[in-house]
TIZA-286219 format. One record per residue (C-alpha): residue number from 1; x, y, z. Coordinates in nm, 4 decimals, padded with zeros to 6 digits. Example, Ala and Ser with C-alpha at 12.3 -4.5 7.8 and 13.67 -1.06 7.14 Angstrom:
BEGIN
{1 {01.2300 -00.4500 00.7800}}
{2 {01.3670 -00.1060 00.7140}}
***
This chain:
BEGIN
{1 {00.0356 00.0409 00.0224}}
{2 {00.1231 00.3572 -00.0589}}
{3 {00.2596 00.5469 00.2172}}
{4 {00.3248 00.9123 00.3072}}
{5 {00.6916 00.8151 00.2385}}
{6 {00.6975 00.6561 -00.0842}}
{7 {00.3781 00.7912 -00.2148}}
{8 {00.4737 00.8641 -00.6128}}
{9 {00.2863 01.2156 -00.6378}}
{10 {00.4828 01.3736 -00.3336}}
{11 {00.8566 01.2336 -00.4349}}
{12 {00.7441 01.3776 -00.8107}}
{13 {00.7215 01.6998 -00.6338}}
{14 {01.0263 01.6903 -00.4533}}
{15 {01.2498 01.6650 -00.7109}}
{16 {01.0440 01.9078 -00.9441}}
{17 {01.0884 02.1390 -00.6616}}
{18 {01.4603 02.0629 -00.6617}}
{19 {01.5144 02.0474 -01.0397}}
{20 {01.2917 02.4134 -01.0606}}
{21 {01.0319 02.3132 -01.2884}}
{22 {00.6728 02.2625 -01.3045}}
{23 {00.4466 01.9875 -01.3600}}
{24 {00.3140 01.9105 -01.6702}}
{25 {00.0005 01.6965 -01.5713}}
{26 {-00.1905 01.5955 -01.8789}}
{27 {-00.5482 01.4276 -01.8230}}
{28 {-00.7280 01.1269 -02.0614}}
{29 {-01.0341 01.0167 -02.0487}}
{30 {-00.9629 00.6305 -01.9891}}
{31 {-01.1240 00.4044 -02.2378}}
{32 {-01.1493 00.7103 -02.5253}}
{33 {-01.1641 00.5336 -02.7872}}
{34 {-01.1069 00.2303 -02.6228}}
{35 {-00.8508 00.0797 -02.2913}}
{36 {-00.5508 -00.0961 -02.4985}}
{37 {-00.5423 00.2893 -02.6493}}
{38 {-00.5767 00.4786 -02.3633}}
{39 {-00.2717 00.2875 -02.2133}}
{40 {-00.0408 00.3987 -02.5537}}
{41 {-00.1564 00.6845 -02.4779}}
{42 {-00.0646 00.7136 -02.1196}}
{43 {00.3048 00.5789 -02.2185}}
{44 {00.3129 00.8331 -02.5057}}
{45 {00.2085 01.1158 -02.2742}}
{46 {00.5489 01.0024 -02.0342}}
{47 {00.7805 01.0125 -02.3658}}
{48 {00.6549 01.3291 -02.4029}}
{49 {00.7864 01.4539 -02.1043}}
{50 {00.4350 01.4281 -01.8495}}
{51 {00.5237 01.4263 -01.4799}}
{52 {00.2216 01.2773 -01.3611}}
{53 {-00.1442 01.1862 -01.5397}}
{54 {-00.4884 01.2387 -01.4614}}
{55 {-00.6970 00.9215 -01.5187}}
{56 {-01.0835 01.0196 -01.5929}}
{57 {-01.3073 00.7366 -01.5356}}
{58 {-01.5605 00.7732 -01.7868}}
{59 {-01.9311 00.8743 -01.6061}}
{60 {-02.2952 00.9890 -01.7681}}
{61 {-02.3328 01.3091 -01.5645}}
{62 {-01.9893 01.5093 -01.5628}}
{63 {-02.1605 01.7931 -01.3843}}
{64 {-01.7736 01.9671 -01.3742}}
{65 {-01.6567 01.8333 -01.7552}}
{66 {-01.7273 02.0070 -02.0984}}
{67 {-01.8408 01.8852 -02.4625}}
{68 {-01.5090 01.7609 -02.5078}}
{69 {-01.4663 01.5227 -02.2424}}
{70 {-01.8666 01.4737 -02.2109}}
{71 {-01.8429 01.2766 -02.5567}}
{72 {-01.4792 01.1267 -02.4402}}
{73 {-01.6772 00.9298 -02.1529}}
{74 {-01.9669 00.9403 -02.3907}}
{75 {-01.7469 00.6652 -02.6751}}
{76 {-01.5416 00.4743 -02.3404}}
{77 {-01.8480 00.4539 -02.1960}}
{78 {-01.9688 00.2459 -02.4856}}
{79 {-01.7144 00.0181 -02.4569}}
{80 {-01.8289 -00.0934 -02.0543}}
{81 {-01.5777 00.1151 -01.9173}}
{82 {-01.6039 00.1827 -01.5744}}
{83 {-01.4215 00.3149 -01.1826}}
{84 {-01.2393 -00.0568 -01.1091}}
{85 {-01.1785 -00.0928 -01.5193}}
{86 {-00.9140 00.2807 -01.4890}}
{87 {-00.7962 00.1362 -01.1553}}
{88 {-00.6873 -00.2237 -01.3767}}
{89 {-00.5662 00.0452 -01.6265}}
{90 {-00.3463 00.2450 -01.3929}}
{91 {-00.1909 -00.1197 -01.2536}}
{92 {-00.1426 -00.2285 -01.5960}}
{93 {00.0575 00.0606 -01.7177}}
{94 {00.3028 00.0234 -01.4409}}
{95 {00.3474 -00.3102 -01.5410}}
{96 {00.4211 -00.2037 -01.8886}}
{97 {00.6629 -00.0116 -01.6952}}
{98 {00.4988 00.3596 -01.6116}}
{99 {00.6868 00.5688 -01.3797}}
{100 {00.4139 00.8447 -01.3274}}
{101 {00.1875 00.8961 -01.0924}}
{102 {-00.1507 00.8141 -01.1671}}
{103 {-00.4466 01.0275 -00.9723}}
{104 {-00.8094 00.8647 -01.0273}}
{105 {-01.0014 01.1589 -01.1596}}
{106 {-01.3942 01.0157 -01.0546}}
{107 {-01.7271 01.1371 -00.9436}}
{108 {-01.8602 01.0270 -00.5911}}
{109 {-02.1568 00.8119 -00.7284}}
{110 {-01.9572 00.5250 -00.8557}}
{111 {-01.7429 00.5537 -00.5782}}
{112 {-02.0203 00.5252 -00.3363}}
{113 {-02.1671 00.2387 -00.5493}}
{114 {-01.7952 -00.0012 -00.5242}}
{115 {-01.8191 00.0702 -00.1389}}
{116 {-01.5685 00.2812 00.0635}}
{117 {-01.4159 00.0101 00.2026}}
{118 {-01.3741 -00.1892 -00.1601}}
{119 {-01.2723 00.1115 -00.3446}}
{120 {-00.9605 00.2240 -00.1151}}
{121 {-00.8565 -00.1476 -00.0552}}
{122 {-00.8265 -00.1283 -00.4466}}
{123 {-00.6353 00.2131 -00.4789}}
{124 {-00.3707 00.0633 -00.2590}}
{125 {-00.3628 -00.2657 -00.4730}}
{126 {-00.4079 -00.0524 -00.8102}}
{127 {-00.0714 00.1922 -00.7618}}
{128 {-00.2691 00.4891 -00.7362}}
{129 {-00.1098 00.7975 -00.5408}}
{130 {-00.3750 01.0471 -00.6277}}
{131 {-00.7784 01.1001 -00.5995}}
{132 {-01.0123 01.4083 -00.7395}}
{133 {-01.3674 01.3964 -00.6862}}
{134 {-01.4773 01.7069 -00.7893}}
{135 {-01.8860 01.6800 -00.6886}}
{136 {-01.7573 01.6307 -00.3130}}
{137 {-01.7764 01.9398 -00.0970}}
{138 {-01.5014 01.9859 00.1667}}
{139 {-01.7838 01.9817 00.4215}}
{140 {-01.9359 01.6340 00.3507}}
{141 {-01.5467 01.4538 00.2621}}
{142 {-01.4104 01.3705 00.6753}}
{143 {-01.4409 00.9863 00.6248}}
{144 {-01.2931 00.9968 00.1859}}
{145 {-00.9685 01.2677 00.3597}}
{146 {-01.0014 01.0244 00.6641}}
{147 {-00.9822 00.6772 00.4595}}
{148 {-00.7317 00.8555 00.2204}}
{149 {-00.5201 00.9571 00.4302}}
{150 {-00.4592 00.5916 00.6409}}
{151 {-00.4154 00.4682 00.2573}}
{152 {-00.1625 00.6771 00.1902}}
{153 {-00.3781 00.8642 -00.0763}}
{154 {-00.3354 01.2252 -00.1309}}
{155 {-00.7056 01.3621 -00.1915}}
{156 {-00.6587 01.6566 -00.4303}}
{157 {-00.8863 01.9548 -00.3270}}
{158 {-01.0434 02.1628 -00.6220}}
{159 {-01.0215 02.5254 -00.5319}}
{160 {-01.2003 02.8475 -00.7020}}
{161 {-01.1911 03.1737 -00.7647}}
{162 {-01.5651 03.2107 -00.6026}}
{163 {-01.4104 02.9745 -00.2605}}
{164 {-01.2659 03.2845 -00.1282}}
{165 {-01.3143 03.2349 00.2158}}
{166 {-01.3653 02.8851 00.1787}}
{167 {-01.0294 02.8309 00.0358}}
{168 {-00.8178 02.8391 00.3900}}
{169 {-01.0946 02.5680 00.5322}}
{170 {-01.0121 02.3527 00.1760}}
{171 {-00.6832 02.3331 00.2330}}
{172 {-00.6753 02.2469 00.5440}}
{173 {-00.6646 01.8830 00.5611}}
{174 {-00.5469 01.8772 00.1247}}
{175 {-00.2420 01.6680 00.0596}}
{176 {-00.0123 01.5983 -00.2417}}
{177 {-00.1297 01.9278 -00.4352}}
{178 {-00.4273 02.2276 -00.4294}}
{179 {-00.6035 02.1981 -00.7930}}
{180 {-00.7055 02.5831 -00.8555}}
{181 {-00.9656 02.5869 -01.1058}}
{182 {-00.8538 02.8624 -01.3583}}
{183 {-01.2179 03.0116 -01.4088}}
{184 {-01.6027 02.9540 -01.3513}}
{185 {-01.7863 02.6868 -01.5238}}
{186 {-01.6921 02.3717 -01.6730}}
{187 {-01.3600 02.2190 -01.8056}}
{188 {-01.3070 02.3166 -02.1907}}
{189 {-01.0438 02.5494 -02.3954}}
{190 {-01.0337 02.9098 -02.3581}}
{191 {-00.8959 03.1692 -02.5036}}
{192 {-00.7789 03.4543 -02.2388}}
{193 {-00.8572 03.4337 -01.8553}}
{194 {-00.9713 03.6843 -01.5886}}
{195 {-00.6927 03.8731 -01.4730}}
{196 {-00.7844 03.7970 -01.1412}}
{197 {-00.6661 03.4600 -01.1634}}
{198 {-00.3737 03.5494 -01.0593}}
{199 {-00.4299 03.7207 -00.7159}}
{200 {-00.6604 03.3972 -00.6605}}
{201 {-00.3643 03.1612 -00.7112}}
{202 {-00.1203 03.3847 -00.5193}}
{203 {-00.4159 03.3605 -00.2098}}
{204 {-00.4425 03.0249 -00.2506}}
{205 {-00.0343 02.9786 -00.1981}}
{206 {-00.0036 03.1828 00.0860}}
{207 {-00.2467 02.9613 00.2203}}
{208 {-00.0850 02.6265 00.2085}}
{209 {00.2216 02.4947 00.1801}}
{210 {00.1810 02.2262 -00.0322}}
{211 {00.2399 02.2646 -00.4247}}
{212 {-00.0293 02.4492 -00.6378}}
{213 {-00.1437 02.3841 -00.9266}}
{214 {-00.3718 02.5264 -01.1761}}
{215 {-00.6407 02.4097 -01.4584}}
{216 {-00.9110 02.4292 -01.6605}}
{217 {-00.8749 02.5848 -02.0004}}
{218 {-00.5971 02.5600 -02.0305}}
{219 {-00.4813 02.4528 -02.3626}}
{220 {-00.1779 02.6037 -02.5400}}
{221 {00.2141 02.6251 -02.4730}}
{222 {00.1589 02.9825 -02.4213}}
{223 {-00.0970 02.9337 -02.1962}}
{224 {00.1036 02.7012 -01.9761}}
{225 {00.3837 02.8503 -01.9573}}
{226 {00.2199 03.1466 -01.8146}}
{227 {00.0758 02.9447 -01.5396}}
{228 {00.3926 02.7768 -01.4816}}
{229 {00.5711 03.1403 -01.4049}}
{230 {00.2686 03.1154 -01.0703}}
{231 {00.2319 02.7837 -00.9851}}
{232 {00.4191 02.4254 -00.8970}}
{233 {00.1936 02.2042 -01.1932}}
{234 {-00.0210 02.3084 -01.4154}}
{235 {-00.3012 02.0234 -01.5888}}
{236 {-00.4081 02.0127 -01.9288}}
{237 {-00.7494 01.8362 -01.9753}}
{238 {-00.9736 01.9115 -02.2573}}
{239 {-00.7049 01.9768 -02.5493}}
{240 {-00.5587 01.6490 -02.4977}}
{241 {-00.8610 01.5011 -02.4725}}
{242 {-00.9775 01.6543 -02.8207}}
{243 {-00.6343 01.6037 -02.9934}}
{244 {-00.6986 01.2338 -02.9163}}
{245 {-01.0560 01.2864 -03.0854}}
{246 {-00.8713 01.4072 -03.4212}}
{247 {-00.6868 01.1719 -03.4368}}
{248 {-00.9167 00.8566 -03.3479}}
{249 {-00.9952 00.7194 -03.7574}}
{250 {-00.5228 00.7235 -03.7176}}
{251 {-00.6020 00.5339 -03.3710}}
{252 {-00.8109 00.2423 -03.4847}}
{253 {-00.6691 00.1832 -03.7670}}
{254 {-00.3668 -00.0978 -03.6753}}
{255 {-00.1673 00.0770 -04.0156}}
{256 {-00.2121 00.4360 -03.8849}}
{257 {-00.1870 00.3674 -03.5369}}
{258 {00.2149 00.4616 -03.4697}}
{259 {00.0992 00.7892 -03.6693}}
{260 {-00.1611 00.8755 -03.4369}}
{261 {00.0273 00.8260 -03.1131}}
{262 {00.3257 00.9991 -03.2507}}
{263 {00.0782 01.2994 -03.3006}}
{264 {-00.0389 01.2872 -02.9513}}
{265 {00.3066 01.2810 -02.7884}}
{266 {00.4173 01.5859 -02.9736}}
{267 {00.1032 01.7796 -02.8887}}
{268 {00.1943 01.7258 -02.5823}}
{269 {00.5716 01.7872 -02.5873}}
{270 {00.5797 02.1642 -02.7173}}
{271 {00.3484 02.1914 -02.4219}}
{272 {00.6006 02.1046 -02.1634}}
{273 {00.6732 02.3860 -01.8851}}
***
């Protein structure tokens, strides 16, 4: 089982701090377009310079996700990909040689359906370092936080520009890193960000000793570079999922699969801060 001293995410952030680098944290929807391809994409993300990766569990009612990730979830659900499948994907990627810390991004209902005892036992057995549950408010997360601590899994909180006076409460018992939502609304690529986002991120940094990562809407090398200057990690989701969507035809053609994977690798490599 993962412990505080061996959690891959903690070790990665420690190493990055020593190197003076900001973490690149890609997101993908597991099972889009199929499980085997997701495993191949994880390998490409690592080869492109990713420092850790969010494994999105496909869900039929993804409240925090925009249309790009919603479509990816729909494709994965058609392949009967679910919470346990995503955990198994992490273990398969590790057995295939991946050294990346894996962060499971899921909504609370699949966790509740699995049962907390089983869920946390499976997390430890499947090489999961962190956990993000966007629809679990801090006021209702005490048991999840306690179980996460006991399991050595980082339960990563999301804070938004509207969190205001709740920021200190949210980050008080956090672990791993604090996820700053760069803009209001759901995930999706954006051309610009509100001028107050820098002040918001600085407020969060002053409220915690943990690394601070920024996500939601970040999609270009320039945007990654912008936020890398004021954070410890940058999450890129919809832009990568859209790229996967663009090359699905290649990925599903055995003769062109390598070309599709290379396009994904090159896209992610240019994002590295």
